[in-house]
C-alpha positions as CSV (number, residue, x, y, z in Angstrom):
1,M,3.5,14.9,4.0
2,Q,4.9,11.4,4.1
3,Q,5.9,9.6,0.9
4,L,5.1,5.9,0.6
5,D,5.9,3.5,-2.2
6,V,3.2,0.9,-2.7
7,R,3.2,-2.1,-5.0
8,G,0.2,-3.7,-6.5
9,V,-2.2,-0.8,-6.7
10,S,-1.0,1.1,-9.8
11,E,-2.3,0.6,-13.3
12,M,1.2,1.3,-14.7
13,P,3.2,-2.0,-14.7
14,R,7.0,-2.0,-14.6
15,K,9.6,-4.7,-14.9
16,N,11.9,-5.7,-12.0
17,A,15.5,-7.0,-12.3
18,L,14.1,-10.5,-13.1
19,G,11.8,-9.2,-15.9
20,D,8.7,-9.7,-13.8
21,E,5.9,-7.1,-14.0
22,V,5.7,-5.0,-10.9
23,K,3.0,-2.4,-10.3
24,R,4.1,0.5,-8.1
25,M,2.6,3.7,-7.0
26,T,4.1,6.5,-4.8
27,L,1.6,8.2,-2.5
28,R,2.1,11.4,-0.5
29,L,0.1,11.1,2.7
30,P,-0.6,13.6,5.5
31,H,1.3,12.6,8.6
32,D,-1.8,11.7,10.6
33,V,-3.0,9.3,7.8
34,Y,0.5,7.8,7.6
35,G,0.5,7.5,11.5
36,W,-2.8,5.6,11.4
37,L,-1.6,3.3,8.7
38,R,1.7,2.7,10.6
39,E,-0.1,2.0,13.9
40,N,-2.4,-0.6,12.3
41,A,0.5,-2.2,10.3
42,D,2.5,-2.5,13.5
43,K,-0.4,-4.3,15.2
44,H,-0.2,-6.9,12.4
45,G,3.6,-7.0,12.2
46,I,3.7,-6.0,8.5
47,P,5.2,-3.0,6.6
48,V,3.0,0.0,6.1
49,S,3.0,-0.5,2.3
50,V,1.8,-4.0,2.6
51,Y,-1.0,-3.0,5.0
52,L,-2.1,-0.2,2.7
53,R,-2.1,-2.6,-0.3
54,L,-4.2,-5.1,1.6
55,L,-6.6,-2.4,2.8
56,L,-7.1,-1.1,-0.7
57,R,-7.6,-4.6,-2.0
58,D,-10.3,-5.2,0.6
59,I,-12.0,-1.9,-0.2
60,M,-12.0,-2.6,-3.9
61,R,-13.5,-6.1,-3.3
62,G,-16.2,-4.6,-1.0
63,G,-14.8,-6.5,2.0
64,A,-16.4,-6.4,5.5
65,D,-13.4,-4.4,6.9
66,A,-13.7,-1.7,4.2
């Protein structure tokens, strides 16, 4: 299992050092799922956590890529 911290997908807001609300979730993913996310994130030149957040956002919005 691979552990991945993702911001923007949790319903439990927290405050950062500046006092801004930050939503964060920690996911435990099987290595093959993490590998797929990593491969696609690398293609776009972004971190895995950002790619996952964008993917989840598109799925929740019913996007064409979902």
